[in-house]
N, C-alpha and C positions, 0 to 999 in steps of 0.2 A: 504493500500500500504506500501511496505517496504521502509523506508526512506533511507536505505543504498544502494538500487538499483539505477541504472542510471535513468535519467529522462524519457527516452523513455520506459524503462522496467516498470517503475512505472505506466505509462498510459496503457500499454498493460495489466498489471495485473489488473488494475482497470476496464478496459473494460470487461475482463473475469469475474469479480465479478458482474457487473451490467447489462450485455448484455441482460439477460432474462427479466429484468424489464423495459427496454426502450420501448417507444411507437412503435407499429408495430412489436413486437418481433416474432409474428406468421406469418409475411409476408416474405417468403423466398427471393424475389428479394430485399426487403429493407434490410434484414439482410446481404445479399451478398454485397450490396452497402456500408453498414457500415464496413464490414470486409475489403473491397477493399480500402476504405478511410483510415482505420487504418494502412493497409499495406503501403500505400503511406506515411503516417506520419512516420511510423517506418523506412522507407528507407531514408527519407530526414532529419528526426530529426528536432529539433528546429533551426530556422535561427540564424546565427551568424553575426558578424560585417564584416565578409568577403563577405557576400552576399550584393550586391550593394543596394538592396532595404532596407537593415537593417544596412547600414554602420554607421549611427549615433545613432542607438538605441540598447542598450545592454539589452537583456531580460534574462540574467542569473539569476536574482532574481526570475523570474517565474520558470525557470528550477529547481532551488535548492529547492523550496518549495514543500511540499507534500500536495496536495489538494485532498479532498474527494468529490465524486459526491454528490451533494445536494439531499436530499430526500424530498418528499412533507411534509411540516409541516408549519402551520400558527399559531402555538401556540405563545401567547405573543405579537402578532401584534395588537396593539390597533387601532381602527378605526380613532381616532383623529390624530394619527401619519401618517396614510395614507392620511387623509384629508389635512394635512400640506404640502404635496408634490404633490397633484393632482391639476389640474386646475379647482377649484370649480366654478369659474365665467364663465367657458366655457362649453356650452352644447356639450357633446360629448359621443360617444360610447367608453367605457373604459374597457380594459382587464388588470387585475392586476396579476402580477406574483411575487411570493415570492421565492427568491433564485432559479429562473428559472422555477417554477412550478405554474400553473394557480390556482388562488383562485376565485372560483365562488362567495363566500360570499362577497368579497371585490370589485368585479367588478360591472360595471354599463352597462346595455344593453337595451337602448331604442329601440323602434321599428325601423327597417331598411326598406328602400324602396324596392320595387320589383327588383329582379335581383341582389341583393347584398348578398353575403355570408361572414359572419365574424365568424370564428370558431378558436379554438385553434389547433395548429399543431398536438398535441397529439391526439385529437379527429379525425382530418383529416387522420392521419396515421392509426388509428384504424378502421375508419368507411368509409372513402372516398378513392377512387382509380381511376385508369384509367385516363381519361382526366383531372380530378381535380388536380392531382399531377404530371402531365407530365413535368411541368416546374421545379420541385424540382431538385436542383444540376445541372441545365443546364447553369447557368451564373457564379456561384462562382467556379473558377478554382482551385479545391483543389489539382490538380496535381502540381501546382506551388506555392501554399500557404499552408504550413503545418498546420497553425492554422485553415484554412478553412477545411482541411482534418480532423483535430481533431474534429471540430464541426460536420461534417457529421457523424463521427463515434458515437459521444456521444449525438447528438441532442435528446432532450427529449420533449421539448415543445416550444411554441412561438405562433405566430399568422399566421392564414391562411385567406387571404382576397381575394375574387374573385368577380369582377364586370362584369356583362354581358354587351353587346354592349349598349351604350347610357345611362347606369345607372349612377346615380349621388348621392353622399352622401353629403348633405349640411353641416353637422357638422363633425368635425374631428373625426378620430378614434385614441384613445390614448392607446398606449401600455406602461404600467408602470411596469418596472422591478426593484424590490427592493431587495437589498442585506442586510442581517442582520448578526450580529455577532453570531457565534456558538462556541461550544467547539473545533470543528475541523475547519481548514481553508477549505472553500468550493469552489468548482468550478461549474459553470453552463454554458451551451452551448445553449443559445436561438437561434432558427432558425425561421425566418419570411419569408413567401412567399406571395407576392402581385401580383395579375394578374388583369390587366385592359383590357377589351374589347374595341372595336372601339368606339371612342368618349366618353368614360367613364371619370368621374372626381372624384378625391378623395384627401383628406388631411389626412396624417398619421403623428402622433407624436410618436417617440420612446424616452422614458425617462429612464435613468439608474441612480438610486439614491441609495446611501449607507446610511443605518441606523445603529445606535448603534455602531459606530466605526468598521464596518465590515472590515475584512482583506481578502476578497475573490478574486477569479479570475473569471472574466466574459469574455467569448469568444463567440461573437455573429456574426451571418451572416444574412443579409437580401437580398433577391433576388426579383427583380421587373421586370415584363414584361409588356410593354405598347403596346396596339394595335394601329391601325391607328387613329390619331387624339386624342388619350387619353392624359389626363393631370393629373399629380400628384404633389402635394406640400408636400415635405417630410422634417420633422424636426427631428433632433437628439440632445437631451440634455444629456450630459454625466457629471454627478455630483456625482461620487462615492467618498468614503473616501480617505484620503491622504495615507492610507496604503493598498489600494486595487489596483488590476491590471485589466486593461480593454483593450482587443483586439477586434476591431469591423470592419466589412467590409460591404459595400453596393454595390451591383452589379445590374446594370440596362441595359436592352436592349430596345431600342426605335425603334418603327416602324415609318412609314411615317407621317410627320406633328405632331408627338407627342411632348409634352413639359414636362420638368422636372424642378422643382424649389426646390433646396436642401439647407437646412440651418443646418449647423453642428456646435454645440456649445460644446466645451470641457473645463470643469472647474475642474475636479477632478481626483484623482488617483495618486498613486506613479509613475506608468507607464501607459500612455494611448496612444493607437495607433488607428487611424481611417483611413481606406482605402475606397476610393470611386472610382469605375470604371464604367463608362457609355459608352455604344456602341451606337452611332448614326448610326444605320444600314441602314436606308432608307432616301430618300430625304425629306428635309423640317423639319427634327427633330431639336429640340432646347433644350439646357440645360443651366441652370443658377445655379452656385454653390457659396454659401456664407458660410464663416466659420469664427468663432472666437474662439481662444484658449487663456486661461489665466492660468498662472502657477506661483507658488511661492515656497519658501523654496527649497527643492531639487526635486520637481516634474519634470517629463519628459513627454512631450506631442509631439506626432509625427502624422502629417497629410500627407498622400500620396493620390494623386488623379491622375487618368488617364482618358482622354477623347479620344475616338477613333472616328474620323470622317471618316466613311466608304463610304458615298455617297455624291453626289453633293448637294449644297445649304443647308448645315447644319450650325448651329450656336451654339457657346458656349461662355459664359461669366463667369469668375471666379474671385472672390475677397475673399481672406483670410487675416485675421489680427490676430496678436499675441501680447499679453502683458505679459512680463516676468519679474519677480522680484526675489530677493534673489539669490540662487544658481540654479534657475530653468533653464531647457534647452528645447528649442523648435526646432522642425524639420518640415520643409515644403518641400515636393517634389511634384511638379505638372507637369505632362507630358501631352502634347497635341500631338496627332499623326494624321496627315492628310494623309490618304491613297491614293494610286494611283487611279486616276479617280474622287476624291472628289473635283471637281472644284467648285468655288464660295463659298468655305468654309469661314466663318467669325469666328475667334477664338481670344478671348482676355483673358489674364490671368494676375493677379496682386497679389502679396503677400507683405504686409507691416507689419513691426515688431517694437514694442516699448520696449526698454530695460530700466527698472526702477532702475537697480543697475549695478555696475561695474562687478559683478560676474555672472550675467545672460548671457546666450548664446543662439544663434539661428543659425541653419544651414538651409539655404534656397537655393533651387535648382529648379527654373522654367525651363522647357524644352519644346522645339518645335522640332518635326520631321515632315518634309513636303516632300511629294512625289508626289505632284500635282501642276500644274500651275494655275494661275488666282485665287489666294486666298488672303485673308486679315488676317494676323496673327500678334499678338503682345504679348509680355510677359515681365514682369519686377518684381523686388523685391527691397525693401528698408529695411534698418536696422538703427535705430537711437534712440535718446533720446528726451526728451521733449524740445520743442522750447524755448530757453531762452528769446527771445523777447516777446513771448506770456505769459510766466511766469511773466516777468517784468510788462507787461501791466495789468495783473490781480492784481498784488500786489499794483499797483498805485490806484486800485479801492478798497483798504482796505481789500483785501482777503489775508490771510496769506499764506506762501509758501506751506505748506502741502495741504491746501484746493485748492490752485491754481493748484498744481500738480495733485490732484485727479480730478478736473474738466476737465483738458486737457486729462487725461487718459480716463475718461468717454466719452468725445467727440470722442476720437479716436475709442473706441470700439463701440460707438453708430452708426457709419457708417454701421456696419453689423446688429446690432439689429433693426435699423429703417426700414430694408427691410422686417421685419417679419409682416405678414398680420394680424394675430389675436392679438387683444389688450391684452387679458389675458396672452398670452405667452410672448408678448413683455414686459408687465409690470413685470412679474416674472423675466425675464432675467435682466431687468434694476435694479431691487432690488438686485439680486444676484451679479451683477457687483458692485453696490454701496457698498454692505457689504464687498467686498474685498478691498475697498479703505480706506486710513486713513481719519479720521474725517468724518465718514459716516453720522453722524447726521447733521453736518454742511452742507454737500453736499445735503442732502435731503431738508434742509431749502432753500438753494440757488436755487435748481431745482424746 
């Protein structure tokens, strides 16, 4: 790509360069879908701070960089480095992607129960069709989201998971996306599609990890469709390097009596943006969103959530917590919309933020839009510092000030971590949080 060209022109040129190498290149409908998405991106361009949803997040640093599409290459990735970031104590089906491309050699594929398909999206685009991929691009609105449109144009790989009615996977499916440092700044556009039939149950973990000081751009989209009574527990761990950029979105459509448990943990990146949009389309659907974001130095982390209550007797609970230090900036925008006719809706939303320095900032905007009667809805946000009385109490117990501050910060973040069901995931996140605190060795001894 020509660095002197404008940002949109660079992506158009890059698409022209790689379009014949993308998965499903021989599929005319898919190629047309890619070209249409690229045209939508070209028309809208990158969002600016004049766009309400991007008011507090400046992505010009992404615009200015010239990123090259990552090519399949697993050279130099030692297995011990992979083992260091995977959940070794957790029995799971694991797909490993290096710079957005699947690595069969590094992945783990135990036997799956009947009625369960776990494949790569590249393989699905090449070999599966018809009803298998009818859900692709049905929930991510790339007409309103230029990053989603860019993902649709460039999507090369990711996961395709399909559970038939009543199927159940007892162990989690782990999607491990690793970014590595290369001579060129790389971009990758993972696309994940998860379909659950009636009464199906599944746990999915998406991990985005940076290795070797990577300075890459990850633009990921996950779409989930739940049949009647289906249950999904979804984890997203974003822990890329301090010089990387991460834009990610999760789009979910829920049928009658389905349940979603979402855990979003954002700990890395120069700029990290996480969008979650779930539509409770039918009666009895329920969603629980838990989120934790921690940022330091000059990191910027932005969480946008939207929950649409479309039908009666649906329920949502949302708790997001942020810990910000240095010159970091956090953004939380949570919107709950109760549509006309969605009576008996029960929606609760809370965002709490802890500022550890005088220069850290947070912009929090919980929103409620209610167009129905007979509902129970609440929302709130807090921004504050560590409690001085609690600090004093700990210091009277012979705990120095730094250690006391770290303990209280850990306890604040722990409210989200303790909701995590799987012990190996919970233990990993506890250690990640502790490593970001002063006197971490002392904290480990106390805990």
